[in-house]
matplotlib code that plots the C-alpha trace (Angstrom):
import matplotlib.pyplot as plt

x = [-0.1, 1.6, 1.1, -0.8, -0.4, -3.1, -2.3, -4.7, -4.6, -6.9, -8.3, -5.9, -2.7, -2.5, -1.4, -2.4, -0.6, -2.7, -1.1, -2.9, -1.6, 1.3, 4.6, 7.7, 10.9, 9.7, 7.7, 8.9, 10.9, 7.4, 6.6, 9.7, 9.7, 5.7, 6.8, 10.0, 7.7, 5.4, 8.4, 9.8, 6.6, 6.3, 6.1, 3.0, 1.2, 1.5, 1.5, -0.8, 0.1, -3.2, -2.6, -6.3, -5.9, -2.1, -3.0, 0.9, 4.0, 7.4, 10.3, 11.8, 8.3, 8.7, 12.2, 10.8, 7.9, 10.8, 12.8, 10.0, 9.4, 13.1, 12.9, 9.7, 11.3, 14.5, 12.2, 10.2, 7.2, 5.6, 4.7, 1.8, 0.2, -3.7, -6.2, -3.6, -5.2, -4.5, -2.1, -0.1, -0.9, 0.3, 3.6, 4.1, 3.2, 5.6, 8.4, 7.9, 7.2, 3.3, 4.4, 6.8, 3.8, 1.3, 0.1, -2.9, -5.9, -6.2, -8.8, -11.8, -13.5, -16.8, -16.2, -18.0, -15.6, -15.7, -16.4, -13.5, -14.0, -12.4, -9.2, -8.7]
y = [-0.3, 3.3, 6.3, 9.7, 13.0, 16.0, 19.5, 22.0, 25.1, 25.1, 27.8, 29.8, 29.5, 25.8, 23.2, 19.7, 17.4, 14.0, 11.0, 8.0, 4.6, 2.8, 4.9, 2.4, 2.5, 2.9, 5.9, 7.7, 10.2, 11.7, 12.5, 14.1, 16.3, 17.2, 19.2, 20.9, 21.8, 23.5, 25.0, 26.3, 28.2, 29.9, 29.9, 28.1, 28.5, 25.0, 21.5, 18.8, 15.4, 13.5, 10.2, 8.7, 7.0, 5.5, 1.6, 0.9, 2.5, 0.9, 2.2, 4.1, 6.1, 6.7, 8.0, 10.3, 11.4, 12.5, 14.2, 16.3, 16.8, 18.6, 20.3, 21.8, 22.9, 24.5, 26.5, 27.3, 25.5, 22.9, 20.1, 17.5, 14.5, 14.4, 11.4, 8.5, 5.3, 2.4, 0.9, 4.4, 4.9, 1.9, 2.2, 5.7, 4.3, 1.5, 3.5, 6.2, 9.1, 9.6, 12.4, 13.8, 14.4, 16.1, 12.3, 12.5, 9.9, 7.3, 7.9, 5.2, 4.0, 4.9, 8.0, 9.6, 10.4, 12.6, 10.9, 10.4, 10.5, 7.5, 8.7, 11.5]
z = [-0.2, -0.8, 1.2, 0.4, 2.3, 2.3, 4.0, 5.2, 6.6, 10.3, 11.8, 13.9, 11.4, 12.0, 9.0, 9.1, 7.4, 7.1, 5.8, 4.8, 4.6, 5.5, 7.0, 6.4, 5.4, 1.6, 2.6, 5.6, 3.8, 2.6, 6.1, 6.8, 3.3, 4.1, 7.5, 5.6, 2.8, 5.9, 7.5, 4.2, 3.5, 6.4, 10.4, 11.2, 15.0, 14.7, 12.9, 13.2, 12.3, 12.0, 12.0, 11.7, 8.3, 9.0, 9.3, 9.9, 10.8, 11.7, 12.9, 10.2, 10.3, 13.8, 13.3, 10.3, 13.0, 15.7, 13.1, 11.2, 15.5, 15.7, 12.6, 13.5, 17.0, 15.6, 13.7, 17.2, 15.7, 17.6, 16.1, 17.7, 16.7, 16.5, 16.3, 16.0, 14.9, 17.5, 15.6, 15.5, 19.6, 20.4, 18.8, 20.2, 23.4, 22.9, 21.9, 24.8, 22.4, 23.4, 25.4, 23.0, 20.4, 22.8, 24.5, 22.1, 22.8, 20.4, 17.3, 17.6, 14.4, 16.0, 15.5, 12.5, 9.4, 6.6, 3.2, 1.4, -2.7, -4.5, -6.1, -3.5]

ax = plt.figure().add_subplot(projection="3d")
ax.plot(x, y, z, "-o")
ax.set_aspect("equal")
plt.show()
């Protein structure tokens, strides 16, 4: 499965980066690049990494998230994870990194989700 990333501007100058799919050795660089792109365009109030639609993440993916966090921090921007899938939440918890990313609660499928059109 591939990875797609959607960037959105939220109220208050927050930039949301929402990956969808698997973040692994083949796709982790895309997460790092997405954070770097946002920072190259300016200094948002905050970057939110919405992990709701991430089905898998490995150690290389976790490393990419930490690299993104550090890049943002050097620029004076807070990067936080929002709505982690249960798998992502567990990986962050097991690695001891949940607190680094704002200790988000896991996203549960019972919560209404926006409709995603095919090919989007």
